[in-house]
C-alpha positions in Angstrom: -12.7 -29.5 12.2 -12.2 -33.1 11.4 -11.6 -35.3 8.4 -8.6 -36.3 6.3 -7.9 -32.8 5.1 -7.3 -31.5 8.7 -3.9 -32.7 10.0 -2.2 -31.7 13.2 1.1 -30.0 12.3 0.2 -29.6 8.7 1.6 -26.5 6.9 -0.8 -23.6 6.9 -2.4 -22.4 3.7 -3.4 -19.0 5.1 -2.6 -16.1 5.3 -1.6 -15.6 1.7 1.2 -13.4 0.5 -0.4 -10.1 -0.6 1.4 -7.9 -3.1 -1.5 -5.9 -4.5 -5.2 -6.0 -5.6 -6.6 -9.5 -5.7 -9.3 -10.0 -8.3 -10.8 -12.8 -6.2 -11.5 -10.5 -3.2 -14.7 -9.0 -4.4 -17.9 -7.5 -3.0 -19.5 -10.8 -4.1 -17.2 -12.8 -1.9 -18.1 -10.6 1.1 -21.8 -11.0 0.3 -21.4 -14.8 0.0 -19.7 -15.0 3.4 -22.4 -12.8 4.9 -25.1 -15.1 3.5 -23.4 -18.2 5.0 -23.3 -16.5 8.4 -27.1 -15.7 8.1 -27.7 -19.3 7.1 -26.1 -20.4 10.4 -28.4 -18.1 12.4 -26.2 -15.0 12.8 -28.0 -11.7 12.2 -28.0 -10.0 8.8 -25.5 -7.3 8.2 -27.5 -4.1 8.0 -25.1 -1.3 8.9 -22.3 -0.1 6.5 -20.0 -0.5 9.5 -20.9 -4.2 9.8 -20.0 -4.8 6.1 -16.7 -2.9 6.5 -15.9 -5.0 9.6 -16.6 -8.2 7.8 -14.5 -7.2 4.8 -11.6 -6.2 7.1 -11.9 -9.5 9.0 -11.8 -11.5 5.7 -8.8 -9.5 4.5 -7.0 -10.1 7.8 -7.6 -13.8 7.6 -6.7 -14.2 3.9 -3.6 -12.0 3.6 -0.3 -11.4 5.4 -0.4 -8.3 7.4 1.9 -5.5 6.1 5.3 -5.4 7.8 5.7 -2.7 10.3 
């Protein structure tokens, strides 16, 4: 990453606090990310397990993990 928006030592924007269902986290979001990956040459997600793994990875990036 480069450019003016990327600064060393800048405060992180992610993960987000997560207190419940997020109306922004939709199947359409997962589909859009999958399409971007395909556009960069990654294989299409064909298996249900691939979709579930992508959804889990996005959730892990976007939201704070639950406290243990």
